[in-house]
DOLUM-191318 format. One record per residue (C-alpha): x, y, z; chain; residue number from 1. Coordinates in steps of 0.02 Angstrom, whole numbers, m for minus. Example, Ala and Ser with C-alpha at 12.3 -4.5 7.8 and 13.67 -1.06 7.14 Angstrom:
<atoms>
+--------+--------+--------+--------+-----+
:      u :      v :      w : cadena : num :
+--------+--------+--------+--------+-----+
:    615 :   m225 :    390 :      A :   1 :
:    684 :    m53 :    357 :      A :   2 :
+--------+--------+--------+--------+-----+
</atoms>
This chain:
<atoms>
+--------+--------+--------+--------+-----+
:      u :      v :      w : cadena : num :
+--------+--------+--------+--------+-----+
:   4615 :   4630 :   5353 :      A :   1 :
:   4496 :   4539 :   5449 :      A :   2 :
:   4311 :   4587 :   5448 :      A :   3 :
:   4309 :   4640 :   5639 :      A :   4 :
:   4469 :   4745 :   5590 :      A :   5 :
:   4392 :   4821 :   5473 :      A :   6 :
:   4243 :   4861 :   5556 :      A :   7 :
:   4365 :   4935 :   5686 :      A :   8 :
:   4456 :   5034 :   5566 :      A :   9 :
:   4279 :   5097 :   5470 :      A :  10 :
:   4249 :   5164 :   5656 :      A :  11 :
:   4421 :   5251 :   5677 :      A :  12 :
:   4430 :   5309 :   5490 :      A :  13 :
:   4595 :   5265 :   5498 :      A :  14 :
:   4741 :   5207 :   5390 :      A :  15 :
:   4844 :   5056 :   5471 :      A :  16 :
:   5041 :   5028 :   5428 :      A :  17 :
:   5127 :   5133 :   5316 :      A :  18 :
:   5003 :   5235 :   5242 :      A :  19 :
:   5125 :   5320 :   5130 :      A :  20 :
:   5181 :   5167 :   5073 :      A :  21 :
:   4983 :   5116 :   5026 :      A :  22 :
:   4983 :   5284 :   4926 :      A :  23 :
:   5129 :   5246 :   4820 :      A :  24 :
:   5055 :   5070 :   4773 :      A :  25 :
:   4915 :   5166 :   4709 :      A :  26 :
:   5024 :   5229 :   4547 :      A :  27 :
:   5027 :   5108 :   4408 :      A :  28 :
:   5223 :   5105 :   4422 :      A :  29 :
:   5240 :   5067 :   4595 :      A :  30 :
:   5246 :   4877 :   4644 :      A :  31 :
:   5096 :   4819 :   4722 :      A :  32 :
:   5165 :   4631 :   4759 :      A :  33 :
:   5337 :   4671 :   4816 :      A :  34 :
:   5370 :   4822 :   4908 :      A :  35 :
:   5563 :   4889 :   4883 :      A :  36 :
:   5694 :   4821 :   5021 :      A :  37 :
:   5711 :   4923 :   5168 :      A :  38 :
:   5840 :   5071 :   5163 :      A :  39 :
:   5924 :   5140 :   5326 :      A :  40 :
:   5874 :   5309 :   5245 :      A :  41 :
:   5696 :   5275 :   5224 :      A :  42 :
:   5712 :   5214 :   5407 :      A :  43 :
:   5733 :   5388 :   5459 :      A :  44 :
:   5664 :   5473 :   5313 :      A :  45 :
:   5514 :   5609 :   5377 :      A :  46 :
:   5427 :   5717 :   5251 :      A :  47 :
:   5330 :   5850 :   5283 :      A :  48 :
:   5160 :   5781 :   5269 :      A :  49 :
:   5191 :   5652 :   5384 :      A :  50 :
:   5138 :   5776 :   5518 :      A :  51 :
:   4943 :   5741 :   5444 :      A :  52 :
:   4957 :   5550 :   5445 :      A :  53 :
:   4938 :   5429 :   5592 :      A :  54 :
:   5097 :   5329 :   5627 :      A :  55 :
:   5073 :   5135 :   5665 :      A :  56 :
:   5113 :   5183 :   5845 :      A :  57 :
:   4962 :   5295 :   5868 :      A :  58 :
:   4866 :   5192 :   5758 :      A :  59 :
:   4883 :   5085 :   5886 :      A :  60 :
:   4857 :   5184 :   6027 :      A :  61 :
:   4696 :   5221 :   5961 :      A :  62 :
:   4644 :   5047 :   5949 :      A :  63 :
:   4693 :   4995 :   6090 :      A :  64 :
:   4594 :   5153 :   6180 :      A :  65 :
:   4438 :   5092 :   6093 :      A :  66 :
:   4466 :   4938 :   6149 :      A :  67 :
:   4482 :   4949 :   6306 :      A :  68 :
:   4315 :   5053 :   6304 :      A :  69 :
:   4232 :   4920 :   6186 :      A :  70 :
:   4280 :   4777 :   6341 :      A :  71 :
:   4196 :   4893 :   6459 :      A :  72 :
:   4027 :   4891 :   6360 :      A :  73 :
:   4043 :   4707 :   6324 :      A :  74 :
:   4072 :   4660 :   6504 :      A :  75 :
:   3922 :   4783 :   6569 :      A :  76 :
:   3817 :   4668 :   6455 :      A :  77 :
:   3872 :   4507 :   6514 :      A :  78 :
:   4002 :   4457 :   6386 :      A :  79 :
:   4205 :   4439 :   6381 :      A :  80 :
:   4304 :   4547 :   6291 :      A :  81 :
:   4508 :   4496 :   6269 :      A :  82 :
:   4590 :   4649 :   6214 :      A :  83 :
:   4714 :   4675 :   6099 :      A :  84 :
:   4899 :   4616 :   6123 :      A :  85 :
:   5012 :   4767 :   6113 :      A :  86 :
:   5147 :   4776 :   5971 :      A :  87 :
:   5315 :   4812 :   6035 :      A :  88 :
:   5391 :   5007 :   5979 :      A :  89 :
:   5538 :   4923 :   5925 :      A :  90 :
:   5439 :   4826 :   5795 :      A :  91 :
:   5356 :   4956 :   5722 :      A :  92 :
:   5407 :   5015 :   5539 :      A :  93 :
:   5436 :   5182 :   5483 :      A :  94 :
:   5306 :   5246 :   5367 :      A :  95 :
:   5406 :   5272 :   5233 :      A :  96 :
:   5504 :   5127 :   5222 :      A :  97 :
:   5498 :   5061 :   5051 :      A :  98 :
:   5466 :   5229 :   4987 :      A :  99 :
:   5595 :   5236 :   4860 :      A : 100 :
:   5732 :   5178 :   4943 :      A : 101 :
:   5819 :   4995 :   4974 :      A : 102 :
:   5957 :   4928 :   5101 :      A : 103 :
:   6085 :   4800 :   5061 :      A : 104 :
:   6053 :   4695 :   5212 :      A : 105 :
:   5874 :   4670 :   5178 :      A : 106 :
:   5911 :   4636 :   4978 :      A : 107 :
:   6030 :   4513 :   5036 :      A : 108 :
:   5919 :   4419 :   5143 :      A : 109 :
:   5742 :   4443 :   5057 :      A : 110 :
:   5757 :   4497 :   4898 :      A : 111 :
:   5623 :   4601 :   4838 :      A : 112 :
:   5479 :   4492 :   4952 :      A : 113 :
:   5414 :   4582 :   5100 :      A : 114 :
:   5518 :   4560 :   5273 :      A : 115 :
:   5394 :   4414 :   5405 :      A : 116 :
:   5290 :   4522 :   5517 :      A : 117 :
:   5395 :   4543 :   5685 :      A : 118 :
:   5302 :   4426 :   5834 :      A : 119 :
:   5201 :   4562 :   5906 :      A : 120 :
:   5129 :   4599 :   5746 :      A : 121 :
:   5088 :   4433 :   5702 :      A : 122 :
:   5022 :   4423 :   5881 :      A : 123 :
:   4886 :   4574 :   5871 :      A : 124 :
:   4841 :   4498 :   5680 :      A : 125 :
:   4810 :   4356 :   5738 :      A : 126 :
:   4687 :   4412 :   5904 :      A : 127 :
:   4592 :   4516 :   5750 :      A : 128 :
:   4578 :   4358 :   5652 :      A : 129 :
:   4498 :   4273 :   5819 :      A : 130 :
:   4382 :   4398 :   5824 :      A : 131 :
:   4300 :   4348 :   5660 :      A : 132 :
:   4271 :   4173 :   5737 :      A : 133 :
:   4187 :   4234 :   5892 :      A : 134 :
:   3999 :   4184 :   5908 :      A : 135 :
:   3857 :   4269 :   5817 :      A : 136 :
:   3770 :   4341 :   5972 :      A : 137 :
:   3941 :   4411 :   6029 :      A : 138 :
:   3985 :   4495 :   5871 :      A : 139 :
:   3830 :   4583 :   5846 :      A : 140 :
:   3832 :   4645 :   6035 :      A : 141 :
:   4017 :   4706 :   5994 :      A : 142 :
:   3984 :   4785 :   5806 :      A : 143 :
:   3799 :   4794 :   5789 :      A : 144 :
:   3682 :   4734 :   5635 :      A : 145 :
:   3781 :   4850 :   5530 :      A : 146 :
:   3962 :   4820 :   5583 :      A : 147 :
:   3964 :   4999 :   5645 :      A : 148 :
:   3851 :   4994 :   5801 :      A : 149 :
:   3837 :   4904 :   5970 :      A : 150 :
:   3991 :   4931 :   6086 :      A : 151 :
:   4100 :   4992 :   5954 :      A : 152 :
:   3982 :   5129 :   5927 :      A : 153 :
:   3987 :   5172 :   6099 :      A : 154 :
:   4157 :   5152 :   6132 :      A : 155 :
:   4176 :   5295 :   5980 :      A : 156 :
:   4044 :   5410 :   6065 :      A : 157 :
:   4142 :   5385 :   6234 :      A : 158 :
:   4307 :   5430 :   6161 :      A : 159 :
:   4277 :   5571 :   6071 :      A : 160 :
:   4093 :   5620 :   6078 :      A : 161 :
:   4033 :   5683 :   5912 :      A : 162 :
:   4194 :   5735 :   5861 :      A : 163 :
:   4232 :   5678 :   5679 :      A : 164 :
:   4365 :   5555 :   5612 :      A : 165 :
:   4517 :   5597 :   5579 :      A : 166 :
:   4511 :   5671 :   5362 :      A : 167 :
:   4656 :   5568 :   5309 :      A : 168 :
:   4589 :   5565 :   5131 :      A : 169 :
:   4690 :   5752 :   5122 :      A : 170 :
:   4849 :   5657 :   5156 :      A : 171 :
:   4814 :   5521 :   5047 :      A : 172 :
:   4780 :   5638 :   4905 :      A : 173 :
:   4925 :   5749 :   4929 :      A : 174 :
:   5052 :   5612 :   4959 :      A : 175 :
:   5012 :   5529 :   4813 :      A : 176 :
:   5019 :   5674 :   4710 :      A : 177 :
:   5201 :   5733 :   4787 :      A : 178 :
:   5279 :   5567 :   4754 :      A : 179 :
:   5208 :   5565 :   4571 :      A : 180 :
:   5263 :   5740 :   4540 :      A : 181 :
:   5451 :   5722 :   4616 :      A : 182 :
:   5476 :   5583 :   4518 :      A : 183 :
:   5432 :   5704 :   4358 :      A : 184 :
:   5573 :   5831 :   4402 :      A : 185 :
:   5735 :   5831 :   4307 :      A : 186 :
:   5826 :   5784 :   4461 :      A : 187 :
:   5743 :   5622 :   4508 :      A : 188 :
:   5738 :   5594 :   4308 :      A : 189 :
:   5937 :   5609 :   4297 :      A : 190 :
:   5951 :   5492 :   4443 :      A : 191 :
:   5832 :   5358 :   4370 :      A : 192 :
:   5912 :   5345 :   4220 :      A : 193 :
:   6094 :   5329 :   4314 :      A : 194 :
:   6025 :   5218 :   4393 :      A : 195 :
:   5952 :   5130 :   4252 :      A : 196 :
:   6121 :   5132 :   4182 :      A : 197 :
:   6209 :   5061 :   4324 :      A : 198 :
:   6089 :   4905 :   4315 :      A : 199 :
:   6092 :   4899 :   4134 :      A : 200 :
:   6303 :   4877 :   4147 :      A : 201 :
:   6242 :   4721 :   4251 :      A : 202 :
:   6145 :   4644 :   4140 :      A : 203 :
:   5983 :   4726 :   4203 :      A : 204 :
:   5837 :   4808 :   4092 :      A : 205 :
:   5727 :   4871 :   4206 :      A : 206 :
:   5648 :   5062 :   4183 :      A : 207 :
:   5652 :   5102 :   4382 :      A : 208 :
:   5662 :   5021 :   4540 :      A : 209 :
:   5488 :   4988 :   4543 :      A : 210 :
:   5480 :   4871 :   4399 :      A : 211 :
:   5641 :   4791 :   4463 :      A : 212 :
:   5544 :   4752 :   4620 :      A : 213 :
:   5369 :   4711 :   4538 :      A : 214 :
:   5449 :   4601 :   4402 :      A : 215 :
:   5342 :   4422 :   4403 :      A : 216 :
:   5507 :   4313 :   4416 :      A : 217 :
:   5490 :   4364 :   4612 :      A : 218 :
:   5308 :   4310 :   4630 :      A : 219 :
:   5389 :   4124 :   4705 :      A : 220 :
:   5366 :   4054 :   4883 :      A : 221 :
:   5528 :   4111 :   4951 :      A : 222 :
:   5672 :   4235 :   4863 :      A : 223 :
:   5766 :   4142 :   4744 :      A : 224 :
:   5950 :   4175 :   4722 :      A : 225 :
:   5927 :   4298 :   4576 :      A : 226 :
:   5815 :   4398 :   4671 :      A : 227 :
:   5923 :   4431 :   4785 :      A : 228 :
:   6069 :   4450 :   4674 :      A : 229 :
:   5962 :   4581 :   4572 :      A : 230 :
:   5903 :   4680 :   4734 :      A : 231 :
:   6068 :   4678 :   4791 :      A : 232 :
:   6139 :   4761 :   4611 :      A : 233 :
:   5985 :   4862 :   4634 :      A : 234 :
:   6032 :   4933 :   4813 :      A : 235 :
:   6211 :   4966 :   4753 :      A : 236 :
:   6139 :   5062 :   4583 :      A : 237 :
:   6032 :   5169 :   4699 :      A : 238 :
:   6163 :   5213 :   4796 :      A : 239 :
:   6304 :   5268 :   4667 :      A : 240 :
:   6150 :   5350 :   4573 :      A : 241 :
:   6121 :   5442 :   4756 :      A : 242 :
:   5932 :   5391 :   4703 :      A : 243 :
:   5865 :   5423 :   4890 :      A : 244 :
:   5951 :   5574 :   4930 :      A : 245 :
:   5898 :   5679 :   4781 :      A : 246 :
:   5732 :   5589 :   4782 :      A : 247 :
:   5689 :   5659 :   4966 :      A : 248 :
:   5752 :   5849 :   4941 :      A : 249 :
:   5640 :   5830 :   4772 :      A : 250 :
:   5481 :   5765 :   4857 :      A : 251 :
:   5527 :   5874 :   5030 :      A : 252 :
:   5517 :   6054 :   4919 :      A : 253 :
:   5344 :   5975 :   4848 :      A : 254 :
:   5267 :   5928 :   4985 :      A : 255 :
:   5298 :   6099 :   5081 :      A : 256 :
:   5216 :   6191 :   4930 :      A : 257 :
:   5075 :   6070 :   4925 :      A : 258 :
:   5072 :   6127 :   5118 :      A : 259 :
:   5048 :   6292 :   5099 :      A : 260 :
:   4911 :   6265 :   4935 :      A : 261 :
:   4799 :   6175 :   5052 :      A : 262 :
:   4847 :   6233 :   5225 :      A : 263 :
:   4662 :   6250 :   5290 :      A : 264 :
:   4608 :   6088 :   5249 :      A : 265 :
:   4767 :   6006 :   5314 :      A : 266 :
:   4756 :   6103 :   5476 :      A : 267 :
:   4573 :   6038 :   5520 :      A : 268 :
:   4639 :   5855 :   5481 :      A : 269 :
:   4775 :   5887 :   5592 :      A : 270 :
:   4670 :   5954 :   5721 :      A : 271 :
:   4535 :   5813 :   5728 :      A : 272 :
:   4688 :   5686 :   5749 :      A : 273 :
:   4751 :   5778 :   5865 :      A : 274 :
:   4586 :   5757 :   5976 :      A : 275 :
:   4602 :   5593 :   5945 :      A : 276 :
:   4762 :   5543 :   6005 :      A : 277 :
:   4719 :   5662 :   6154 :      A : 278 :
:   4564 :   5584 :   6211 :      A : 279 :
:   4666 :   5410 :   6172 :      A : 280 :
:   4803 :   5447 :   6283 :      A : 281 :
:   4666 :   5495 :   6430 :      A : 282 :
:   4593 :   5354 :   6421 :      A : 283 :
:   4736 :   5240 :   6426 :      A : 284 :
:   4820 :   5351 :   6554 :      A : 285 :
:   4637 :   5322 :   6668 :      A : 286 :
:   4662 :   5151 :   6630 :      A : 287 :
:   4834 :   5156 :   6708 :      A : 288 :
:   4791 :   5234 :   6901 :      A : 289 :
+--------+--------+--------+--------+-----+
</atoms>
């Protein structure tokens, strides 16, 4: 993440792009460098705790509203401010992609390598990087000496006043707990054993799909023939083991329980998020009038 983007993200206190995938990566057995191939099921996968996090589209919306207010502030100070280019809605991935599923078509094309960013995401990331190259005077006006002041602070205050930023710590903590707890349930363990036996029959010795995805053998510039073949076998074994279906059911049950146990904290977190979203929509609607 570029430093300018980090400053904006800190002000918003938002987790950008696939929050649950980032949480999963915190666990030692989850792939850090190679996400699992994308699953059709994962693209549709909705989990109960999702209501308490921001989707990538919601994050972009809040960024866009804040960015518009920053441009007004910068213009008032006699400086230009180029707005971030939009991200196409069709190019935004589900936040649960790569949680524990895989897809044959993705495995065949990319193996365990991440898919290339779509064009609109590339353009937006490039715009963030370009902000790091702005003259020092412009950066100070935009972010202040602390990186949290200047027009960024002004825009945030105009957007939500003194409303605290959304509390995503609760979501991160609970979704990570749910993933790891569900992994230890008898039904998921059984499905993982079935997956392992299927892989072993094909000549692959990996304890689970995360270990297969994170093998050092795949640390290459492009997917290799062997990598693609392994990934294709992986997704076939996940399908035969009904791993995604079983794991989703187990984690859904656990997430419901965690929501009940942490209802007050999560209610407040969602209320904050909703206030920020409502404020961002008002800013963008007024700008479109």
